[in-house]
Short mmCIF file of the C-alpha atoms (twelve columns), coordinates in Angstrom:
data_MODEL
# 
_entry.id   MODEL 
# 
loop_
_atom_site.group_PDB 
_atom_site.id 
_atom_site.type_symbol 
_atom_site.label_atom_id 
_atom_site.label_alt_id 
_atom_site.label_comp_id 
_atom_site.label_asym_id 
_atom_site.label_seq_id 
_atom_site.Cartn_x 
_atom_site.Cartn_y 
_atom_site.Cartn_z 
_atom_site.pdbx_PDB_model_num 
ATOM 1   C CA . MET A 1   -18.787 12.258  14.354  1 
ATOM 2   C CA . THR A 2   -17.413 12.134  10.822  1 
ATOM 3   C CA . PRO A 3   -14.556 14.584  10.315  1 
ATOM 4   C CA . PRO A 4   -15.011 17.259  7.670   1 
ATOM 5   C CA . ALA A 5   -13.562 16.167  4.333   1 
ATOM 6   C CA . ASP A 6   -12.016 18.867  2.231   1 
ATOM 7   C CA . PRO A 7   -11.608 17.565  -1.309  1 
ATOM 8   C CA . GLY A 8   -10.223 20.890  -2.431  1 
ATOM 9   C CA . ALA A 9   -7.580  21.078  0.270   1 
ATOM 10  C CA . ALA A 10  -4.078  21.590  -0.965  1 
ATOM 11  C CA . LEU A 11  -1.951  18.470  -0.876  1 
ATOM 12  C CA . PRO A 12  1.634   18.722  0.318   1 
ATOM 13  C CA . LEU A 13  4.182   19.004  -2.422  1 
ATOM 14  C CA . LEU A 14  5.981   15.808  -3.298  1 
ATOM 15  C CA . PRO A 15  9.573   16.402  -2.104  1 
ATOM 16  C CA . PRO A 16  12.348  16.756  -4.682  1 
ATOM 17  C CA . ARG A 17  14.778  13.900  -5.254  1 
ATOM 18  C CA . ASP A 18  18.411  14.305  -4.366  1 
ATOM 19  C CA . PRO A 19  20.112  14.959  -7.736  1 
ATOM 20  C CA . SER A 20  23.302  13.270  -6.496  1 
ATOM 21  C CA . GLY A 21  21.490  10.329  -4.919  1 
ATOM 22  C CA . HIS A 22  21.817  6.662   -5.891  1 
ATOM 23  C CA . LYS A 23  19.405  3.737   -5.712  1 
ATOM 24  C CA . GLY A 24  20.400  2.989   -2.148  1 
ATOM 25  C CA . VAL A 25  19.062  6.312   -0.878  1 
ATOM 26  C CA . PHE A 26  15.671  6.205   -2.614  1 
ATOM 27  C CA . GLY A 27  14.220  3.460   -0.485  1 
ATOM 28  C CA . THR A 28  13.623  -0.282  -0.733  1 
ATOM 29  C CA . VAL A 29  10.114  -1.599  -1.203  1 
ATOM 30  C CA . ALA A 30  9.352   -5.270  -0.579  1 
ATOM 31  C CA . VAL A 31  6.202   -6.626  -2.237  1 
ATOM 32  C CA . VAL A 32  4.828   -9.794  -0.649  1 
ATOM 33  C CA . GLY A 33  2.157   -11.478 -2.752  1 
ATOM 34  C CA . GLY A 34  1.332   -14.079 -5.343  1 
ATOM 35  C CA . SER A 35  -0.172  -17.506 -4.907  1 
ATOM 36  C CA . ALA A 36  0.456   -21.038 -6.164  1 
ATOM 37  C CA . SER A 37  -2.062  -23.027 -4.113  1 
ATOM 38  C CA . GLY A 38  -5.521  -24.410 -4.703  1 
ATOM 39  C CA . GLY A 39  -4.903  -25.180 -8.364  1 
ATOM 40  C CA . ARG A 40  -4.571  -21.541 -9.402  1 
ATOM 41  C CA . ARG A 41  -1.650  -19.193 -9.831  1 
ATOM 42  C CA . MET A 42  -1.661  -15.484 -9.076  1 
ATOM 43  C CA . VAL A 43  1.355   -13.910 -10.696 1 
ATOM 44  C CA . GLY A 44  0.407   -10.534 -12.126 1 
ATOM 45  C CA . ALA A 45  -0.767  -8.788  -8.954  1 
ATOM 46  C CA . PRO A 46  2.554   -8.658  -7.066  1 
ATOM 47  C CA . ALA A 47  4.445   -7.911  -10.287 1 
ATOM 48  C CA . LEU A 48  2.140   -4.950  -11.023 1 
ATOM 49  C CA . ALA A 49  2.642   -3.662  -7.477  1 
ATOM 50  C CA . ALA A 50  6.407   -3.905  -8.105  1 
ATOM 51  C CA . LEU A 51  6.039   -1.915  -11.326 1 
ATOM 52  C CA . GLY A 52  4.026   0.708   -9.382  1 
ATOM 53  C CA . ALA A 53  6.807   0.973   -6.815  1 
ATOM 54  C CA . LEU A 54  9.533   1.243   -9.463  1 
ATOM 55  C CA . ARG A 55  7.645   3.848   -11.486 1 
ATOM 56  C CA . GLY A 56  6.967   5.614   -8.195  1 
ATOM 57  C CA . GLY A 57  10.685  6.190   -7.786  1 
ATOM 58  C CA . ALA A 58  11.762  3.504   -5.325  1 
ATOM 59  C CA . GLY A 59  15.444  2.745   -5.623  1 
ATOM 60  C CA . LEU A 60  15.081  -0.980  -5.072  1 
ATOM 61  C CA . VAL A 61  12.123  -3.353  -5.197  1 
ATOM 62  C CA . ARG A 62  12.066  -6.926  -3.937  1 
ATOM 63  C CA . LEU A 63  9.369   -9.353  -5.083  1 
ATOM 64  C CA . VAL A 64  8.612   -11.874 -2.343  1 
ATOM 65  C CA . THR A 65  6.403   -14.640 -3.749  1 
ATOM 66  C CA . PRO A 66  5.823   -18.377 -3.436  1 
ATOM 67  C CA . ARG A 67  8.686   -20.243 -5.114  1 
ATOM 68  C CA . PRO A 68  6.591   -21.672 -8.020  1 
ATOM 69  C CA . VAL A 69  5.537   -18.237 -9.278  1 
ATOM 70  C CA . LEU A 70  8.624   -16.138 -8.572  1 
ATOM 71  C CA . ASN A 71  10.292  -16.477 -11.965 1 
ATOM 72  C CA . ALA A 72  7.079   -15.632 -13.840 1 
ATOM 73  C CA . ALA A 73  6.599   -12.522 -11.698 1 
ATOM 74  C CA . LEU A 74  10.182  -11.403 -12.377 1 
ATOM 75  C CA . VAL A 75  9.561   -11.697 -16.120 1 
ATOM 76  C CA . ILE A 76  6.822   -9.062  -15.744 1 
ATOM 77  C CA . ALA A 77  8.952   -6.850  -13.473 1 
ATOM 78  C CA . PRO A 78  12.582  -7.665  -14.367 1 
ATOM 79  C CA . SER A 79  14.002  -4.627  -12.589 1 
ATOM 80  C CA . ALA A 80  12.968  -6.154  -9.256  1 
ATOM 81  C CA . THR A 81  14.940  -8.769  -7.400  1 
ATOM 82  C CA . GLY A 82  13.306  -11.931 -6.131  1 
ATOM 83  C CA . VAL A 83  12.926  -13.699 -2.788  1 
ATOM 84  C CA . SER A 84  11.089  -17.018 -2.697  1 
ATOM 85  C CA . LEU A 85  8.613   -18.144 -0.054  1 
ATOM 86  C CA . PRO A 86  8.766   -21.883 0.757   1 
ATOM 87  C CA . VAL A 87  5.662   -23.901 -0.123  1 
ATOM 88  C CA . ASP A 88  4.314   -27.383 0.556   1 
ATOM 89  C CA . GLY A 89  3.464   -29.998 -2.027  1 
ATOM 90  C CA . GLY A 90  0.176   -28.262 -2.857  1 
ATOM 91  C CA . GLY A 91  1.830   -24.877 -3.405  1 
ATOM 92  C CA . ALA A 92  0.611   -23.324 -0.118  1 
ATOM 93  C CA . ILE A 93  2.994   -21.101 1.819   1 
ATOM 94  C CA . ILE A 94  4.565   -22.915 4.784   1 
ATOM 95  C CA . ALA A 95  3.686   -20.522 7.597   1 
ATOM 96  C CA . HIS A 96  6.590   -20.937 9.998   1 
ATOM 97  C CA . GLU A 97  9.216   -20.967 7.256   1 
ATOM 98  C CA . GLY A 98  7.613   -18.036 5.463   1 
ATOM 99  C CA . ALA A 99  7.671   -16.040 8.684   1 
ATOM 100 C CA . GLY A 100 11.460  -16.376 8.831   1 
ATOM 101 C CA . VAL A 101 11.739  -15.116 5.240   1 
ATOM 102 C CA . LEU A 102 9.460   -12.200 6.005   1 
ATOM 103 C CA . ASP A 103 11.516  -11.189 9.057   1 
ATOM 104 C CA . GLY A 104 14.620  -10.998 6.883   1 
ATOM 105 C CA . VAL A 105 12.792  -8.935  4.277   1 
ATOM 106 C CA . LEU A 106 11.435  -6.541  6.895   1 
ATOM 107 C CA . ALA A 107 14.881  -5.886  8.290   1 
ATOM 108 C CA . ASP A 108 16.052  -4.616  4.915   1 
ATOM 109 C CA . ALA A 109 12.959  -2.756  3.661   1 
ATOM 110 C CA . ASP A 110 11.860  0.868   4.024   1 
ATOM 111 C CA . CYS A 111 8.302   -0.143  3.249   1 
ATOM 112 C CA . LEU A 112 6.474   -3.450  2.927   1 
ATOM 113 C CA . VAL A 113 3.550   -3.938  0.538   1 
ATOM 114 C CA . ILE A 114 1.657   -7.123  1.362   1 
ATOM 115 C CA . GLY A 115 -1.404  -8.713  -0.165  1 
ATOM 116 C CA . PRO A 116 -1.554  -8.493  -3.985  1 
ATOM 117 C CA . GLY A 117 -2.571  -11.967 -5.163  1 
ATOM 118 C CA . LEU A 118 -1.469  -13.467 -1.841  1 
ATOM 119 C CA . GLY A 119 -4.384  -15.850 -1.492  1 
ATOM 120 C CA . MET A 120 -6.275  -16.826 1.641   1 
ATOM 121 C CA . ASP A 121 -4.578  -19.933 2.958   1 
ATOM 122 C CA . ASP A 122 -3.199  -20.246 6.485   1 
ATOM 123 C CA . GLY A 123 0.322   -19.289 5.392   1 
ATOM 124 C CA . ALA A 124 -0.930  -16.092 3.783   1 
ATOM 125 C CA . ARG A 125 -2.842  -15.139 6.915   1 
ATOM 126 C CA . ALA A 126 0.201   -15.846 9.085   1 
ATOM 127 C CA . LEU A 127 2.367   -13.555 6.957   1 
ATOM 128 C CA . ALA A 128 -0.224  -10.761 6.933   1 
ATOM 129 C CA . LEU A 129 -0.576  -10.952 10.710  1 
ATOM 130 C CA . ARG A 130 3.173   -10.949 11.259  1 
ATOM 131 C CA . ALA A 131 3.491   -7.885  9.020   1 
ATOM 132 C CA . VAL A 132 1.082   -5.791  11.113  1 
ATOM 133 C CA . GLN A 133 2.340   -7.057  14.483  1 
ATOM 134 C CA . GLN A 134 5.807   -5.549  14.014  1 
ATOM 135 C CA . GLU A 135 6.402   -1.866  14.738  1 
ATOM 136 C CA . THR A 136 9.520   -0.841  12.839  1 
ATOM 137 C CA . THR A 137 8.670   -1.013  9.103   1 
ATOM 138 C CA . PRO A 138 5.759   0.861   7.483   1 
ATOM 139 C CA . VAL A 139 3.323   -1.480  5.761   1 
ATOM 140 C CA . VAL A 140 0.827   -1.044  2.926   1 
ATOM 141 C CA . VAL A 141 -1.855  -3.705  3.563   1 
ATOM 142 C CA . ASP A 142 -3.701  -4.464  0.346   1 
ATOM 143 C CA . ALA A 143 -6.046  -6.941  -1.327  1 
ATOM 144 C CA . ASP A 144 -5.858  -10.518 0.023   1 
ATOM 145 C CA . ALA A 145 -3.949  -9.414  3.123   1 
ATOM 146 C CA . ILE A 146 -6.971  -7.325  4.124   1 
ATOM 147 C CA . SER A 147 -9.327  -10.264 3.598   1 
ATOM 148 C CA . ALA A 148 -6.993  -12.613 5.484   1 
ATOM 149 C CA . LEU A 149 -6.699  -10.220 8.428   1 
ATOM 150 C CA . SER A 150 -10.485 -9.866  8.572   1 
ATOM 151 C CA . ARG A 151 -10.506 -13.486 9.828   1 
ATOM 152 C CA . VAL A 152 -8.209  -12.734 12.795  1 
ATOM 153 C CA . PRO A 153 -10.204 -12.454 16.048  1 
ATOM 154 C CA . GLU A 154 -9.742  -9.123  17.859  1 
ATOM 155 C CA . LEU A 155 -7.302  -7.898  15.223  1 
ATOM 156 C CA . TRP A 156 -7.041  -4.485  16.849  1 
ATOM 157 C CA . ARG A 157 -5.050  -6.058  19.705  1 
ATOM 158 C CA . ASP A 158 -2.345  -7.254  17.300  1 
ATOM 159 C CA . PHE A 159 -2.288  -4.359  14.853  1 
ATOM 160 C CA . ARG A 160 0.786   -2.339  15.797  1 
ATOM 161 C CA . ALA A 161 2.547   -1.474  12.520  1 
ATOM 162 C CA . PRO A 162 2.564   2.022   11.020  1 
ATOM 163 C CA . ALA A 163 0.238   1.056   8.199   1 
ATOM 164 C CA . VAL A 164 -1.832  2.147   5.235   1 
ATOM 165 C CA . LEU A 165 -4.880  -0.076  4.602   1 
ATOM 166 C CA . THR A 166 -6.145  0.079   0.988   1 
ATOM 167 C CA . PRO A 167 -9.551  -1.695  0.761   1 
ATOM 168 C CA . HIS A 168 -12.027 -1.566  -2.083  1 
ATOM 169 C CA . PRO A 169 -15.671 -1.581  -0.905  1 
ATOM 170 C CA . GLY A 170 -15.913 -5.385  -0.751  1 
ATOM 171 C CA . GLU A 171 -12.716 -5.706  1.281   1 
ATOM 172 C CA . PHE A 172 -13.874 -2.859  3.495   1 
ATOM 173 C CA . ARG A 173 -17.090 -4.760  4.297   1 
ATOM 174 C CA . ARG A 174 -15.134 -7.913  5.165   1 
ATOM 175 C CA . MET A 175 -12.908 -5.986  7.541   1 
ATOM 176 C CA . ALA A 176 -15.686 -3.823  8.969   1 
ATOM 177 C CA . GLU A 177 -17.849 -6.720  10.157  1 
ATOM 178 C CA . PRO A 178 -15.479 -8.151  12.815  1 
ATOM 179 C CA . LEU A 179 -14.528 -4.586  13.823  1 
ATOM 180 C CA . ARG A 180 -18.259 -3.881  14.413  1 
ATOM 181 C CA . ILE A 181 -18.247 -0.936  12.020  1 
ATOM 182 C CA . SER A 182 -21.574 -0.294  10.344  1 
ATOM 183 C CA . ALA A 183 -21.139 1.854   7.245   1 
ATOM 184 C CA . ASP A 184 -22.044 1.628   3.583   1 
ATOM 185 C CA . PRO A 185 -18.811 2.002   1.597   1 
ATOM 186 C CA . THR A 186 -20.739 2.947   -1.540  1 
ATOM 187 C CA . THR A 187 -22.351 6.174   -0.296  1 
ATOM 188 C CA . PRO A 188 -20.463 9.431   0.319   1 
ATOM 189 C CA . ASP A 189 -21.382 9.698   4.037   1 
ATOM 190 C CA . GLY A 190 -20.859 5.978   4.604   1 
ATOM 191 C CA . ARG A 191 -17.442 6.096   2.951   1 
ATOM 192 C CA . LEU A 192 -16.254 9.034   5.044   1 
ATOM 193 C CA . GLY A 193 -17.611 7.749   8.336   1 
ATOM 194 C CA . GLY A 194 -16.561 4.156   7.689   1 
ATOM 195 C CA . ALA A 195 -12.996 5.076   6.715   1 
ATOM 196 C CA . GLU A 196 -12.671 7.272   9.799   1 
ATOM 197 C CA . ARG A 197 -13.912 4.603   12.199  1 
ATOM 198 C CA . MET A 198 -11.732 1.866   10.691  1 
ATOM 199 C CA . ALA A 199 -8.664  4.128   10.922  1 
ATOM 200 C CA . GLN A 200 -9.451  4.853   14.572  1 
ATOM 201 C CA . ARG A 201 -10.118 1.195   15.416  1 
ATOM 202 C CA . LEU A 202 -6.841  -0.069  13.947  1 
ATOM 203 C CA . GLY A 203 -4.658  3.016   14.432  1 
ATOM 204 C CA . CYS A 204 -3.763  3.206   10.748  1 
ATOM 205 C CA . ILE A 205 -4.391  5.188   7.578   1 
ATOM 206 C CA . VAL A 206 -7.365  3.930   5.543   1 
ATOM 207 C CA . VAL A 207 -7.542  4.465   1.783   1 
ATOM 208 C CA . LEU A 208 -11.096 3.463   0.807   1 
ATOM 209 C CA . LYS A 209 -10.844 3.063   -2.944  1 
ATOM 210 C CA . GLY A 210 -13.474 3.859   -5.553  1 
ATOM 211 C CA . ALA A 211 -14.868 6.939   -7.280  1 
ATOM 212 C CA . GLY A 212 -13.925 9.676   -4.810  1 
ATOM 213 C CA . THR A 213 -11.294 7.680   -2.936  1 
ATOM 214 C CA . VAL A 214 -11.282 8.563   0.754   1 
ATOM 215 C CA . VAL A 215 -8.068  8.842   2.782   1 
ATOM 216 C CA . SER A 216 -8.518  9.064   6.575   1 
ATOM 217 C CA . ASP A 217 -6.232  8.953   9.582   1 
ATOM 218 C CA . GLY A 218 -9.249  8.759   11.908  1 
ATOM 219 C CA . HIS A 219 -9.227  12.477  12.626  1 
ATOM 220 C CA . ARG A 220 -8.853  14.133  9.242   1 
ATOM 221 C CA . SER A 221 -10.201 12.908  5.939   1 
ATOM 222 C CA . TRP A 222 -9.552  13.842  2.340   1 
ATOM 223 C CA . VAL A 223 -11.519 12.930  -0.763  1 
ATOM 224 C CA . CYS A 224 -9.835  12.667  -4.177  1 
ATOM 225 C CA . GLU A 225 -11.714 14.578  -6.851  1 
ATOM 226 C CA . ARG A 226 -9.500  13.390  -9.691  1 
ATOM 227 C CA . GLY A 227 -9.650  10.138  -11.642 1 
ATOM 228 C CA . HIS A 228 -11.441 8.430   -14.513 1 
ATOM 229 C CA . ALA A 229 -13.664 5.404   -14.976 1 
ATOM 230 C CA . CYS A 230 -10.912 3.695   -16.987 1 
ATOM 231 C CA . LEU A 231 -9.219  2.957   -13.635 1 
ATOM 232 C CA . ALA A 232 -12.000 0.470   -12.823 1 
ATOM 233 C CA . THR A 233 -10.109 -2.528  -14.162 1 
ATOM 234 C CA . ALA A 234 -7.968  -5.365  -12.871 1 
ATOM 235 C CA . GLY A 235 -4.514  -4.546  -11.565 1 
ATOM 236 C CA . THR A 236 -4.853  -0.785  -11.053 1 
ATOM 237 C CA . GLY A 237 -5.240  -1.259  -7.292  1 
ATOM 238 C CA . ASP A 238 -2.023  -3.287  -7.218  1 
ATOM 239 C CA . VAL A 239 -0.227  -0.438  -8.964  1 
ATOM 240 C CA . LEU A 240 -1.624  1.986   -6.372  1 
ATOM 241 C CA . ALA A 241 -0.351  -0.139  -3.473  1 
ATOM 242 C CA . GLY A 242 3.130   -0.217  -4.991  1 
ATOM 243 C CA . LEU A 243 3.074   3.502   -5.671  1 
ATOM 244 C CA . ILE A 244 2.113   4.368   -2.095  1 
ATOM 245 C CA . GLY A 245 4.840   2.000   -0.913  1 
ATOM 246 C CA . ALA A 246 7.402   3.859   -3.047  1 
ATOM 247 C CA . ILE A 247 6.421   7.283   -1.664  1 
ATOM 248 C CA . VAL A 248 6.578   5.953   1.889   1 
ATOM 249 C CA . ALA A 249 9.979   4.326   1.280   1 
ATOM 250 C CA . GLN A 250 11.430  7.547   -0.067  1 
ATOM 251 C CA . PHE A 251 9.887   10.259  2.057   1 
ATOM 252 C CA . VAL A 252 8.319   8.919   5.287   1 
ATOM 253 C CA . PRO A 253 10.647  8.394   8.269   1 
ATOM 254 C CA . ARG A 254 10.846  4.904   9.729   1 
ATOM 255 C CA . PRO A 255 9.813   4.657   13.358  1 
ATOM 256 C CA . ASP A 256 12.788  5.134   15.675  1 
ATOM 257 C CA . PRO A 257 12.415  2.974   18.810  1 
ATOM 258 C CA . THR A 258 14.807  5.186   20.762  1 
ATOM 259 C CA . VAL A 259 12.665  8.249   20.044  1 
ATOM 260 C CA . SER A 260 9.400   6.380   20.666  1 
ATOM 261 C CA . ALA A 261 10.629  5.442   24.131  1 
ATOM 262 C CA . LEU A 262 11.111  9.091   25.119  1 
ATOM 263 C CA . PRO A 263 8.442   11.007  27.088  1 
ATOM 264 C CA . GLU A 264 6.096   12.920  24.806  1 
ATOM 265 C CA . SER A 265 7.588   16.289  25.884  1 
ATOM 266 C CA . LEU A 266 11.011  15.121  24.725  1 
ATOM 267 C CA . ARG A 267 9.778   13.488  21.514  1 
ATOM 268 C CA . ALA A 268 8.434   16.846  20.397  1 
ATOM 269 C CA . ARG A 269 11.939  18.307  20.574  1 
ATOM 270 C CA . VAL A 270 13.470  15.784  18.190  1 
ATOM 271 C CA . PRO A 271 13.925  17.639  14.860  1 
ATOM 272 C CA . PRO A 272 12.245  16.074  11.811  1 
ATOM 273 C CA . ASP A 273 14.405  14.574  9.083   1 
ATOM 274 C CA . PRO A 274 14.321  17.125  6.208   1 
ATOM 275 C CA . ARG A 275 14.977  14.325  3.699   1 
ATOM 276 C CA . ARG A 276 11.818  12.510  4.865   1 
ATOM 277 C CA . PRO A 277 9.240   15.226  5.544   1 
ATOM 278 C CA . LEU A 278 5.996   13.358  4.779   1 
ATOM 279 C CA . SER A 279 3.571   11.572  7.089   1 
ATOM 280 C CA . LEU A 280 1.941   8.256   6.165   1 
ATOM 281 C CA . SER A 281 -1.267  10.126  5.479   1 
ATOM 282 C CA . ASP A 282 0.570   12.573  3.166   1 
ATOM 283 C CA . ALA A 283 2.105   9.671   1.268   1 
ATOM 284 C CA . ALA A 284 -1.271  7.968   0.847   1 
ATOM 285 C CA . CYS A 285 -2.942  11.137  -0.421  1 
ATOM 286 C CA . LEU A 286 -0.147  11.886  -2.899  1 
ATOM 287 C CA . GLY A 287 -0.188  8.308   -4.173  1 
ATOM 288 C CA . VAL A 288 -3.958  8.382   -4.679  1 
ATOM 289 C CA . GLN A 289 -3.777  11.736  -6.490  1 
ATOM 290 C CA . ALA A 290 -0.917  10.700  -8.815  1 
ATOM 291 C CA . HIS A 291 -2.711  7.418   -9.605  1 
ATOM 292 C CA . ALA A 292 -5.902  9.339   -10.481 1 
ATOM 293 C CA . ILE A 293 -4.026  11.854  -12.662 1 
ATOM 294 C CA . ALA A 294 -2.317  9.041   -14.544 1 
ATOM 295 C CA . GLY A 295 -5.721  7.479   -15.272 1 
ATOM 296 C CA . GLU A 296 -7.042  10.798  -16.588 1 
ATOM 297 C CA . ARG A 297 -4.031  11.225  -18.861 1 
ATOM 298 C CA . TRP A 298 -4.384  7.732   -20.292 1 
ATOM 299 C CA . ALA A 299 -8.045  8.383   -21.114 1 
ATOM 300 C CA . ASP A 300 -7.219  11.736  -22.675 1 
ATOM 301 C CA . SER A 301 -4.347  10.423  -24.791 1 
ATOM 302 C CA . ARG A 302 -6.345  7.413   -26.004 1 
ATOM 303 C CA . ARG A 303 -9.632  9.276   -26.312 1 
ATOM 304 C CA . SER A 304 -11.210 6.277   -24.643 1 
ATOM 305 C CA . GLU A 305 -13.411 5.466   -21.683 1 
ATOM 306 C CA . ALA A 306 -12.043 1.968   -21.103 1 
ATOM 307 C CA . GLY A 307 -9.311  -0.469  -22.056 1 
ATOM 308 C CA . LEU A 308 -6.539  0.713   -19.740 1 
ATOM 309 C CA . LEU A 309 -3.984  -1.937  -18.846 1 
ATOM 310 C CA . ALA A 310 -2.485  -1.703  -15.347 1 
ATOM 311 C CA . ALA A 311 1.059   -1.818  -16.729 1 
ATOM 312 C CA . GLU A 312 0.214   1.204   -18.945 1 
ATOM 313 C CA . LEU A 313 -0.994  3.048   -15.846 1 
ATOM 314 C CA . ALA A 314 2.311   2.371   -14.122 1 
ATOM 315 C CA . ASP A 315 4.191   3.839   -17.087 1 
ATOM 316 C CA . LEU A 316 2.299   7.126   -16.678 1 
ATOM 317 C CA . LEU A 317 3.126   7.552   -12.972 1 
ATOM 318 C CA . PRO A 318 6.455   9.429   -13.311 1 
ATOM 319 C CA . GLU A 319 4.840   12.277  -15.235 1 
ATOM 320 C CA . ALA A 320 1.884   12.404  -12.844 1 
ATOM 321 C CA . LEU A 321 4.231   12.519  -9.849  1 
ATOM 322 C CA . SER A 322 6.242   15.316  -11.441 1 
ATOM 323 C CA . SER A 323 3.094   17.424  -11.651 1 
ATOM 324 C CA . LEU A 324 2.765   17.096  -7.877  1 
ATOM 325 C CA . ARG A 325 6.303   18.365  -7.350  1 
ATOM 326 C CA . SER A 326 5.979   21.452  -9.527  1 
ATOM 327 C CA . ARG A 327 2.376   22.424  -8.855  1 
# 
């Protein structure tokens, strides 16, 4: 049964930032993406996700891309730092070497964003799978990482990370087929029911993008009523992935293995961290809402229906986020 969706439900307030804090306390987001194989280069997508994370308030952002495209990505997002993924002579990510790089990145990140422009080669699939097999770092699974994971047999057996999955309708269909989920991601009922069932199947948060973006944890669903058609352009989804990653890195607690090992009755007695009061679902909803508000404000300021650049959208995020703190 599809859970009731309450588009008018009040979102949680975005927590205030510590006025005496420094970049080390506002979270580190690692963005894994970009491609240099198959005769094409994907540079902008991970850089735009990095801009979304920076404009979303993350203290530090690391761009993790194939070596041939790293410098170009850092030109677009110079406030990020870079980590290169080793590639073979054709530019494809070397799976076993890339896995070692990813493990190092995960150890130092408060949230991982994986997928923007990542490509579909074997190395990309290996990195995406490794990201969702670990259990200690929250992950935003976006774009090519979703498509790559849709080719993993019985994915639900390996999917253990605390994760937010951000498919557009085409990516949703690719993931739904091997999960045996039958739902039309272009109709209101199909979007709600499909997002719920995918969230239940994988044990994650699903953000099904589009007009009326649906956020579901498998039990509760929320539909965004904000937004504008100008958002339907290349790169805006990358910005959203980075933005959600920034909110997670700042305000969602990382899983604590020592607490997870306790009996449920004892886990309930562990006090929440007041500095990190949001759930993954809260972070996803707030990111979607801020992203939608920023799109509306661009359209209003330009008096235009189209022509938004994703980097311009990222620049509008701080003001949109502020409106969710003071509402």
